[in-house]
Structure formats: structure tokens, C-alpha cells
N, C-alpha and C positions, 0 to 999 in steps of 0.2 A: 463336417467343417462349417464354420460360420459363413453366412452369406456375405459376399463382398458387394457393397452398394456402389452403383456407378456415380461418377461425379455429377453434381447438379448442373442443369442448363444455366448458362451465363446470360446476364442481362445485356442486350446489345445497345442500350441507350448510350449516347455519347458521354464521355467523362470530361467535365470541365477542367481547365487548367488549374493547377494549385498543388499544394503539398498535402498529401493524405497520410495521416498517422494511423497505421493499420495494426490492429491487434492480431496476433497469430496464436495457435494452440500452445498450451504449456506442457502438453503431453499427448493427449488423445487428438489425432488429426481430425476427427469428426466434429471437434469444437470450433473449427473455422466457420465463419459466418458467410452466408451467400453474398452479402455486400462486400466483404473482404475479397472474395474470389473475383467479383466483378471489377474491383479497383485494381487488383494485381494483374488481371488479364488485360486491362486497358492502359496501364501505366507505361510511360515512355522510359522511365528509369526507376529501379527499385534499389533503395539504399538498405543494405543488410548488415547486421552486426557480424555475421559470418556467412559469406556467400555460399559455402558448402551446405550449411544447415538450411538456408532458404531455398537452395536449388532442390533439395530433397522434398521440401514442402510443395514447391511448384510442380515437380515431376509427379507427385502423388495425385495431383488434380489435373495433370496433362496441360499445364500452362508453361509458357516460356516468357522470359523477360530479360531485359538488359540489367545485369546486377552490378552494383558497385559497393565495395566494402565501406562501412561507416561504423567504426567503433572508436574507443578512446585513443587508439594509436593512429587511425587513419582520418579522424574527423577533421582535423585542421587542413588536411590536403583535399579532402572530398567536398567539404562544405562549399567552397567557392564554385566548384563545378555544378553542384546542385542548385545554388542560387542563380548561376548564369542560365541554367536550363529553365528554371522557373521564369526568369526574365524574358525568355524567348517563347513562353506560352506552353511549356511542357507540363505533363502530368507526372509528378514525382511521388512515389510511395516510400514511406519510412517504416521499416519493420525491425524488430529485435529477434534474437534467436527463439524466444518463447515469451508469450504474454504481450502486455501492452507497452509500446515504446514510451520512453521518458520515465518509467518506473525503474529507477536505478540503472540508467544508461545515459550517455552524453547527448541525447537527441534534443534536449531543451534549447541548446544554443542555436541549432538549425531552425527550430520552430520560432524562436524569438527573432532571429534575423530575417526569416521569411515574412513574418508578420510586420516587422518594421519596414520592410521593403514594399509592403502593400499587397503581398500575395495572399490568396485564400489559403487558410489552414483548416483542414477538414478532419475531425476525429472519426475513425471507423472503429467503434468499440467492439470488445469481445473478451476473450479469456484474460485473466490476470490472477497470478498466485496470491496477490494481496486480497482481492475480494473473495476468491475461492476459499482461502484460509478463514476469513471472517465468517463466511457462510456456514462453515462446518464446525467452528470452534465452540459456539454456544456461550461466548463472552459478550459483554455489552458492546453495542455498535453505535450508540448515540454520540459518543465521542471517541475518535480513533486517531492515533498518531503513528504514521509510518516512519520508522527510524532507519530503514535500509540495512546495510551490512554493518555490524559492530566493528570497531577497530580490531586488527588482528592481535596486537600485543596486550597482555593482561592488564597492565597498569592503565593504559589509555582506555581499554574497554570498560574497566570499572569506573573510571572518571565519567565516561559517556553515560553509563547507566545511572550514576549518581545525579547527573544533570536532569535525567528523565524521571527520577524517583518521585518527585513531588507533583507530577502531572497526573491529574485524575482522568485518565483515558486508557482505553485498551491500546497497548503498545504492540506494534508489529515489526518483526525483524526478519531479514533474510540471513541465512548462515550456511557456510560450507560444512560438509560432513566432518572434515578433519578437525574443525574447531568447535563443533557443537557441544561436546562434553565440557570443555573449558568455559564456553559462553554460558551454559546452563548453571555451572557452579558459581560463576560470577553473578549471574542474575539472582540466584538463591541468596547469595551473600548480601546483595544490595537491596533487592526488592522484598526480601523476607519470604513469608509463606503464601504469596499470592497464587491464585489459580493461574494455570498456564496450559497451553496446548502446543504440541509439536506435530506439524504436518509434513510428511515426507512423500515425495513423488506424487503430488496431487494430479489427479485425472489419469495416472498411468496404471499399469498392470499391478504394481506392488504398492499402491497407495496405502499409506498408514497414517492414522490420526490417533494420537495418544494424549489423554487429558490427565491432569493431576496437579498437585502443588509443585512449585518450583523445586523444593527440596527433594521430593520423590522423583521428579523427572531427572534431576541432576545425579541421583544415585542409580538410575536405571542403566544397566550394562548395555542395553541395545543401542544406546546413543554414543557409544565409543566408536567414533569414526565410521558412521553409517554412510552408505553410498546414496547418491541422488540429491535432488534439490530440496531444500528444507525451509519451511516458514515456521517461526516461533512467535506465538501470541501470548502476551502477558496481561492478565486482567488488571483493572485499575486499583484494586485494593479497596479498603473501606475507609470512609471518612471518620475521623475521630469526633466523638460527641463534643459539642461546645461546652466549656466550663461555665460555672456560675459567674465567674469574673468576666468572661467573654460576653455573656448575656447582659450583665449589668452595664458594662462599658458601652455596648451597642445600644441599649435602651437610653442611657444618659445622652448619647449623641443624638439619637432619633428624637428625643423629647425637646431638643433645642429647635426642632423644625416642625414637629407634629404634635397633635393631641395624643393623650395616653392610649386611646383605643387604636389609633392609626399607627403609633409607634410600636405597640405590641404586635400588631399584624405584620408590620414590615420586618421586625426582628424574628418573629416566628417563622416567616417564610425564608429568611436568609440563613437562619441557624438550625432550622428543623426542630424547634422546641414548641411545647404546648402554648397556644395563644392565651389561654385563660390564666395560667400562672404568670406569664409575662405581663398581662394587663394588671394583675394585682400588684406586681412589683413596680410597674410604671406609675400607678396611683401613689404608691408609697414614696417613690422618688420625687414625684411632682409636689407632694406635700412637704 
């Protein structure tokens, strides 16, 4: 049998008043950070997306806390209570069911109002399905756009994808198992043959990471209503090469401001074309 590790010792240093935005595990409970445990142990109030889920996490590490529900249905009722507690000098922790709060949940309103009221807002970083998916996908990470959950209806979903099609960044979506196949089919229709990755049950026992073109993933029968939490990442696609007309127009504009060599260098960098060829063309245009 696997050895069960004891919970780590907690830090007894006093916790300053303020709102603590605490990341919790997305699956494997060992992904909780020591600092997160310190904060949860010392908080006067813990705002939880689902108090039953958070209670299980606290019990696993032998912690107790005053829990209050804070989700899209209870937020309007709970937020004034939390702000009042902060005004009295309380230590308030905000957690979601899994991962980092404010990534696809209503917590941003509380953070905004707490900051506007002058209360300290302290991020306690940790697990996130967004960053875990990016770490494993092997897609470009220099530019990333998190698009959350796509619309549930097909027409609205395709419109949303069309709005994102021109963005040269890796796109990250969350999706439910019952809609995954339909979303992949719409992505293949709108984004074409881009590289993509489907991550299911990240950090959990049945973690699955499948890579391929969107068309291949959309045709894969294993994505017909799978169970579990799912992250879909879509690569940015390839830039189309600039045409001769694009290059000439850019050179003509640059020559109104720069010498031929400088204009050629500027356009070469902007369009990814050979500087030597552009310089020759710039000299011809200048004459």
C-alpha cells in the first residue's frame, strides 16, 4: 500500500487582515501549497464555491474553518457580509472548488470591491488547469488567450470561435464532457487544421493528454461525452507570407520617412522578408 504522508506543520506567524485569493488543488490534494494551508488555517472566514467540496479539502489536512458559500447564485448575498468582515479587520480567504479563483468564477467582483474599499488583496498562487494544460500541451506560450467556456449553443459557439480566429495566440478553453465533441467539430470548422491538445482530468488518476489536428481530434470517438474536467488548447496557426504588393506598399510608406536602407530594415522585420531584396526594391522605388 502507498505510504500516507502526514500533513505538514503549519506556520504560526500571525496572518494580517485582508482578502486572500487562495488556489486549491485541481485534483491531486498533494498540490496544495504550504502557504495555502497556513492561510486557510488562520482565516476567520473562508468563502467557498461549494462548501461541501472545501470541507473535504480542509478535513484532509485536519483544518477547520467557518465556511460561507460564494458562487454565482450566492455572491450577491454573501459579498456584503465578506466586505463587512474585512472592514472589521477579518482575514477572509476566497477559494474555488478547484484551481485558482477568478479563473472562470465570479470572484472578481469581490476582489474589485475589496480593493476599492482599501483592503489588502493577497494572491496565494498554486494549481490552475489553465497553466497545467499549457505546461503539458507543447504549444506556443509566448502569447496566450484564455477564452473560458464556449457558448453552449452551436450557432453562438461558432460565432465566438470566428471572433477568435484571427488572433495569433494559443487559445485555451474549458469545456464540459457532454459538449466536447460538438465544440471540437465547430473548432475544426472555424480554425481549420490547427494543432490542438485535449487535456482531461489533469493531475488526477485518469489524466489524459491527447495531441493532434483539430480535424483528427473532432473525429476521435473517445471524445464523445467523456467524464471529467477538460481543457482544450488550440495552436495559433501559421502566419500567411506577405505578398509582393504588401511589401511594396509597406516600402513606399516607409520611404516617406526613412532612407532606403532603414526602410528596408523596418519592412523586413515587420513582414519577415529578406532585407537584401527589399533594399534593392527600395532603391528602385526611390529613383
